[in-house]
C-alpha positions in Angstrom: -21.4 -192.0 4.6 -22.6 -195.4 6.4 -19.9 -197.3 4.3 -17.2 -194.7 5.2 -18.3 -194.8 9.1 -18.6 -198.7 9.2 -15.3 -199.2 7.4 -13.6 -196.4 9.3 -14.9 -197.5 12.8 -14.0 -201.0 12.4 -10.7 -200.3 11.2 -10.0 -197.6 14.1 -10.8 -200.4 16.5 -8.2 -202.5 15.2 -5.6 -199.8 15.0 -6.5 -198.4 18.3 -5.5 -202.0 19.8 -2.1 -201.8 18.5 -1.8 -198.1 19.2 -3.2 -198.5 22.8 -0.7 -201.2 23.7 2.2 -199.3 22.2 1.2 -196.4 24.4 0.8 -198.9 27.3 4.3 -200.1 26.5 5.8 -196.6 26.9 3.5 -196.2 30.3 5.2 -199.4 31.6 8.6 -198.3 30.7 8.1 -194.7 32.3 7.2 -196.8 35.5 10.8 -198.0 35.6 11.8 -194.3 36.5 14.5 -193.7 33.9 14.0 -191.1 31.1 16.7 -193.0 29.1 14.7 -195.8 28.7 11.7 -193.6 27.3 13.9 -191.8 25.2 15.2 -195.1 23.6 11.8 -196.1 22.8 11.3 -192.5 21.1 14.3 -193.1 18.9 13.6 -196.7 18.3 10.0 -195.7 17.2 11.3 -193.2 14.7 13.2 -195.9 12.9 10.5 -198.5 13.1 8.0 -196.0 11.4 10.1 -196.4 8.4 9.6 -200.2 8.2 5.8 -199.7 8.9 5.5 -197.1 6.1 7.0 -199.6 3.7 4.4 -202.2 4.7 1.5 -199.8 4.6 2.6 -198.7 0.9 2.3 -202.3 -0.3 -0.8 -202.8 1.6 -2.4 -199.9 -0.2 -1.5 -201.5 -3.5 -3.3 -204.7 -2.3 -6.5 -202.8 -1.2 -6.4 -201.0 -4.6 -6.0 -203.7 -6.9 -8.1 -206.3 -5.4 -11.0 -203.8 -4.8 -10.8 -202.7 -8.5 -10.9 -206.1 -9.6 -13.9 -207.0 -7.4 -15.9 -204.1 -8.5 -15.3 -204.8 -12.2 -16.6 -208.4 -11.4 -13.5 -210.3 -11.9 -13.0 -212.5 -8.8 -10.5 -214.8 -10.3 -8.3 -211.7 -11.1 -8.8 -210.5 -7.5 -7.6 -213.7 -6.0 -4.5 -213.8 -8.2 -3.6 -210.4 -7.5 -4.1 -210.9 -3.8 -1.3 -213.7 -3.8 0.8 -211.3 -6.0 0.6 -208.6 -3.5 1.5 -211.0 -0.3 4.4 -212.3 -2.3 5.6 -208.8 -3.2 5.1 -208.0 0.5 7.4 -210.8 1.8 10.2 -210.2 -0.8 10.4 -206.4 -0.1 10.2 -206.8 3.6 13.0 -209.4 3.8 15.4 -207.3 1.6 14.7 -204.2 3.6 15.5 -206.0 6.9 18.7 -207.2 5.5 19.6 -203.7 4.5 18.6 -202.1 7.7 20.2 -204.2 10.4 23.8 -203.6 9.7 23.1 -199.7 10.0 21.3 -199.5 13.2 24.1 -198.0 15.0 24.9 -195.0 12.6 21.0 -194.5 12.2 20.5 -194.2 15.8 23.6 -191.9 16.1 22.4 -189.9 13.4 19.1 -189.2 15.4 21.1 -188.1 18.2 21.0 -191.4 20.5 24.1 -191.6 22.6 25.5 -193.7 25.5 23.0 -196.1 27.4 20.2 -194.6 25.4 21.7 -195.8 22.1 22.4 -199.1 23.2 18.9 -199.8 24.6 17.3 -198.6 21.5 19.6 -200.7 19.4 18.9 -203.9 21.1 15.3 -203.2 20.9 15.5 -202.8 17.1 17.6 -205.8 16.8 14.7 -207.8 18.2 11.9 -206.2 16.5 13.0 -205.4 13.0 13.5 -209.0 11.9 9.8 -209.6 12.1 8.9 -206.9 9.7 8.1 -209.5 7.1 5.4 -210.9 9.5 3.9 -207.6 10.3 3.9 -206.7 6.4 2.1 -209.9 5.3 -0.4 -209.7 8.0 -1.1 -206.1 7.1 -1.4 -207.1 3.4 -3.8 -209.8 4.3 -5.8 -207.3 6.3 -6.0 -205.0 3.1 -7.4 -208.0 1.0 -10.2 -208.4 3.7 -11.0 -204.5 3.6 -11.1 -204.9 -0.4 -13.9 -207.4 -0.2 -15.6 -205.3 2.4 -15.2 -207.6 5.3 -14.4 -204.8 7.8 -14.9 -207.0 10.8 -12.3 -209.5 10.1 -9.8 -207.0 8.8 -10.4 -205.4 12.4 -9.7 -208.7 13.9 -6.2 -208.8 12.5 -4.8 -206.0 14.5 -6.9 -206.4 17.4 -5.6 -209.9 17.9 -2.0 -208.6 17.9 -2.9 -205.7 20.3 -4.7 -208.3 22.6 -1.4 -210.5 22.6 0.7 -207.5 23.4 -1.7 -206.6 26.1 -1.3 -209.7 28.0 2.5 -210.2 27.6 3.8 -206.7 27.9 3.3 -206.4 31.8 4.4 -210.1 32.2 7.6 -209.7 30.4 8.4 -206.1 31.3 7.7 -206.5 34.9 7.2 -210.3 35.8 10.3 -211.4 34.1 12.1 -208.3 34.6 13.1 -207.9 31.0 12.4 -204.1 30.9 12.5 -202.6 27.1 13.5 -206.1 25.8 10.3 -207.5 27.2 8.3 -205.0 25.5 10.3 -206.1 22.2 9.6 -209.7 22.7 6.0 -209.0 23.2 5.9 -207.2 20.0 7.4 -210.1 18.2 4.5 -212.3 19.5 2.0 -209.8 18.5 3.1 -209.9 14.9 3.1 -213.5 14.8 -0.7 -213.4 15.8 -1.5 -210.6 13.3 -0.1 -212.7 10.3 -1.9 -215.8 11.6 -5.1 -214.2 11.9 -4.9 -212.3 8.5 -4.0 -215.4 6.7 -7.2 -217.2 8.4 -9.5 -214.4 7.1 -8.2 -213.9 3.6 -7.4 -217.6 2.8 -9.6 -219.8 4.8 -12.8 -217.8 5.3 -13.0 -215.7 1.9 -10.6 -217.9 -0.3 -9.5 -214.7 -1.7 -6.0 -215.8 -2.2 -4.9 -217.9 -5.2 -2.4 -220.7 -5.0 1.4 -219.3 -5.4 2.4 -219.3 -8.8 5.9 -217.9 -9.6 5.0 -216.9 -13.3 1.8 -214.9 -12.0 3.7 -213.4 -9.3 6.4 -212.1 -11.8 3.9 -210.9 -14.2 1.8 -209.0 -11.6 4.8 -207.5 -9.8 4.8 -204.5 -12.3 1.1 -203.9 -11.5 1.7 -204.2 -7.8 5.0 -202.0 -7.9 3.2 -199.2 -10.0 1.1 -198.7 -6.9 3.2 -199.9 -4.1 6.6 -198.1 -5.0 5.0 -194.6 -5.2 2.9 -195.4 -2.0 6.1 -196.7 -0.3 7.6 -193.3 -1.2 4.6 -191.5 0.1 4.7 -193.2 3.3 8.5 -192.9 3.9 8.1 -189.2 3.5 6.6 -189.0 6.9 9.2 -190.7 8.8 11.7 -188.8 7.1 10.0 -185.7 8.1 9.8 -187.2 11.7 13.5 -188.0 11.5 14.4 -184.3 11.1 11.7 -183.4 13.8 13.4 -186.0 16.2 16.8 -184.6 15.5 15.5 -180.9 16.2 13.9 -182.1 19.4 17.0 -184.1 20.5 19.0 -180.9 20.5 17.1 -179.9 23.8 18.0 -183.2 25.5 16.6 -186.4 26.7 13.7 -184.6 28.7 12.5 -183.3 25.3 13.0 -186.7 23.5 11.0 -188.3 26.3 8.3 -185.7 25.9 8.3 -186.3 22.0 8.2 -190.0 22.8 4.9 -189.6 24.6 3.5 -187.5 21.9 4.5 -190.0 19.2 2.4 -192.5 21.1 -0.7 -190.1 21.8 -1.0 -189.2 18.0 -2.1 -192.7 16.8 -4.3 -193.0 19.8 -5.9 -189.7 19.4 -5.9 -189.8 15.6 -5.9 -193.3 14.7 -9.5 -192.8 13.4 -7.8 -190.7 10.5 -5.3 -193.6 9.8 -8.2 -195.9 9.6 -10.1 -193.5 7.4 -7.3 -193.2 4.8 -7.2 -197.1 4.7 -10.8 -197.7 4.4 -11.6 -194.8 1.9 -9.3 -196.5 -0.6 -11.3 -199.7 -1.1 -14.5 -197.9 -1.1 -13.4 -195.7 -4.0 -11.7 -198.5 -5.7 -14.9 -200.6 -5.8 -16.9 -197.8 -7.3 -14.0 -196.8 -9.6 -13.9 -200.4 -10.8 -17.9 -200.3 -11.2 -17.7 -197.0 -13.3 -19.6 -195.1 -10.8 -17.8 -191.6 -10.9 -20.3 -189.8 -8.8 -20.2 -192.1 -5.7 -16.4 -191.8 -5.8 -16.8 -188.1 -5.3 -19.4 -188.5 -2.8 -17.2 -191.0 -0.7 -14.4 -188.3 -0.7 -16.8 -185.7 0.7 -18.3 -187.8 3.3 -14.7 -188.8 4.4 -13.8 -185.1 4.9 -17.0 -184.6 7.0 -16.3 -187.5 9.1 -12.5 -186.5 9.3 -13.5 -182.9 10.6 -15.7 -184.0 13.3 -13.3 -186.6 14.4 -10.4 -184.4 14.6 -12.0 -181.6 16.4 -13.3 -184.1 19.0 -10.0 -185.6 19.5 -8.4 -182.2 19.9 -10.9 -181.1 22.5 -10.2 -184.3 24.6 -6.6 -183.9 24.5 -6.9 -180.5 25.7 -9.0 -181.4 28.5 -6.8 -184.3 29.5 -3.5 -182.5 28.9 -2.5 -182.3 32.7 -3.6 -185.8 33.3 -1.4 -187.1 30.4 1.5 -185.3 31.8 1.0 -186.7 35.5 0.5 -190.4 34.2 3.7 -190.5 32.4 5.6 -188.8 35.1 7.0 -186.2 32.5 9.0 -183.6 34.2 10.1 -180.3 33.3 10.6 -179.9 29.6 8.9 -183.2 28.8 5.7 -182.1 30.4 5.8 -178.7 28.9 6.2 -180.2 25.4 3.2 -182.5 25.9 0.9 -179.9 27.1 1.8 -177.7 24.3 1.0 -180.4 21.9 -2.5 -181.1 23.4 -3.2 -177.4 23.6 -2.2 -175.9 20.3 -0.5 -178.5 17.8 -3.1 -181.3 17.8 -5.7 -179.2 15.9 -3.4 -179.0 12.9 -4.2 -182.8 12.1 -7.5 -181.3 10.5 -5.2 -180.5 7.5 -3.1 -183.7 7.9 -6.4 -185.5 7.7 -7.2 -183.9 4.2 -3.7 -185.1 3.0 -4.3 -188.6 4.3 -7.8 -189.0 2.6 -6.5 -187.3 -0.7 -3.4 -189.7 -0.8 -5.8 -192.7 -0.5 -7.9 -191.6 -3.3 -4.7 -190.8 -5.5 -3.3 -194.2 -4.9 -6.7 -195.9 -6.0 -7.5 -193.7 -8.9 -4.2 -194.5 -10.7 -2.4 -191.4 -9.7 0.1 -192.6 -6.9 2.7 -190.3 -7.7 0.6 -187.4 -6.9 0.3 -188.7 -3.2 4.2 -189.1 -3.3 4.4 -185.3 -4.6 2.3 -184.1 -1.7 3.7 -186.1 1.1 7.3 -185.4 0.2 6.6 -181.6 -0.1 4.6 -181.7 3.2 7.7 -183.7 4.7 10.4 -181.3 3.3 9.2 -177.7 2.3 6.2 -178.2 4.6 8.5 -179.3 7.7 12.1 -178.4 7.6 11.9 -174.5 7.2 9.0 -174.3 9.6 10.7 -176.5 12.1 13.8 -174.7 11.7 12.4 -171.2 12.3 10.1 -172.4 15.2 13.1 -173.9 16.9 15.1 -170.7 16.4 12.4 -168.5 17.9 10.6 -170.8 20.6 12.9 -173.6 21.4 11.4 -177.3 21.6 7.7 -176.0 21.5 8.6 -174.1 18.3 9.5 -177.3 16.7 6.1 -178.7 17.2 4.3 -175.3 16.2 6.3 -175.3 13.1 5.5 -178.8 12.2 1.9 -178.2 12.8 1.8 -175.1 10.8 3.4 -176.6 7.8 0.8 -179.0 7.1 -1.9 -176.2 6.7 -1.1 -175.3 3.2 -0.3 -178.8 1.8 -3.5 -180.4 3.1 -5.6 -177.7 1.6 -3.7 -178.2 -1.9 -3.9 -181.9 -1.9 -7.8 -182.0 -1.3 -8.6 -179.4 -4.1 -6.2 -181.2 -6.5 -8.1 -184.5 -5.5 -11.5 -183.1 -6.6 -10.2 -181.9 -9.7 -8.7 -185.3 -10.5 -12.1 -187.0 -9.9 -13.9 -184.5 -12.2 -11.6 -185.8 -15.0 -11.5 -189.6 -14.4 -12.9 -191.9 -17.0 -16.3 -193.7 -16.2 -14.2 -197.2 -16.0 -10.8 -197.9 -15.1 -8.3 -198.2 -17.8 -7.0 -201.6 -17.3 -10.4 -203.3 -16.4 -13.2 -205.0 -18.4 -16.5 -203.1 -18.6 -18.5 -203.3 -15.3 -21.4 -205.8 -15.1 -24.7 -203.9 -15.7 -26.2 -205.0 -12.3 -23.3 -205.2 -10.0 -22.2 -202.1 -8.2 -20.0 -201.5 -5.4 -22.8 -200.6 -3.0 -23.4 -204.2 -2.5 -19.9 -204.9 -1.3 -20.3 -202.6 1.7 -23.0 -204.0 4.1 -22.8 -203.7 7.7 -19.2 -205.0 7.9 -20.2 -208.6 7.0 -18.0 -208.7 4.0 -20.2 -209.2 1.0 -18.2 -208.7 -2.2 -19.0 -207.2 -5.5 -18.8 -210.2 -7.9 
């Protein structure tokens, strides 16, 4: 439990920094007094979720492969795999940017953006999307740091980006009167800082990244892709579900979309600990799996669920208590305010089951069953979203959209965690692609109080 709490707490601080700044962006934009601006951020955020999901998927592969190699005592292989993952991230990110940029107009139109809202969102994305490779490589470097057990420096990667945005946002949005474009430029600067700090920790401090070797990168690409591609598919499922969700809410006008934009910023702040938990559980499980310690793998999962339940219930109670304050702060009028209050009161508690899905997915990716996480995430994003949202919208309007979305996650969260325990009961005592674990080295030594000792 100490390892779970330390890794998750430090990961949460880094993620929260980014999410709080993102939240502040929307707050600053709301002060400009135009619902179209807030709605534009909501539409742009939905598409940016796709790019972030891809980088998260490859980062999952980096954490899984490097942590398993370290748990097996093979540091040389871990360094080589770290470089291969960074290379894979850069190549895939560049290709995705080239594919996405020409289609921004039709994608925004498909979401329901029109007129001035459409154009504001498009310009914002034209500035931010090309920096996806910087964000991706920085996140992969942070995953390498988490794989070594250095929770503190992994936290610094995203924390530094959040600090840059926090300083530049008000200056660019108000000082230079750049509005939404100022928020976009601040995001670009933050991503430059993220990749810089990530490289410093992984390369300079830990020397966990081998020199670039094209042959090694090509040979390892299959191993990286075997985890990364299912993980990407898994993560893309969520923005696909959100795409439909945004479309369903968009039918109720810019007020509803503006409310959804606020909710979209509330979720990562309120439940950022769950996202950090899924990122921290993977390396802990991976090192113990690499060391052949199945009982600690199971205990890690159980402790993660306990932490998740306590965290989610606390976050829900805080949101419920502050629901009216949030509506007032964001000047959310009419339908926007009603939607925000409804989410804080009824829907937020459903993240208890989303958390089960997050934790299970992290375990599947690390234990060599990445397509299991793909299956559960896609069924949640389709069968667990579309019919529930459709019926909720039909019966209860915009609030019904959110209610259906929340209810759809209950069944799939429970099913995912049940299947995960069954998988752990059947896994071998050592990973099939690694050497026998050294007799005196276990993953326990890797997770000190965030100082980054490594197994091997």
